[in-house]
C-alpha positions, 0 to 999 in steps of 0.5 A: 500500500502506498501512502502519500502525504501532500506538502506544498503541491508535492507528494511525499511517498513511501519512497521518500519516507524510506530515506528517513533513518534513525538519527537522521532527520529529513527536512522538508522545505518549500522555496528554500524555507524550512517547513517540516521535519520528518524524524524516526519515531524513536528519535522523536519520543527520546527528544520529547522525554528529554525535553520533559526531563529538562523542564522538570530539572528547571522547575527543581532548580527554581525551587532550590533557588527559593530555598524551598524543599530543602531539609536539614539533617535534623528535619530529615531524621524526624521524617525518617523516624515517623 
């Protein structure tokens, strides 16, 4: 079965999609301007997970800057004993 995706009056067929390989994004342009990027699904999912992780790390850094969420040793001992 041949799958076709329209883009700017052109057709992207399975033949073009076969050129998409893991770790090698394919950039689709129109009039020399970037329009879309076709990437391997595993690459997309990894990049998406990395982005979510970086956002969580940034949130954590902001909490640390505000000195919220940190426990001193005595507070930690009390929590562990409970």
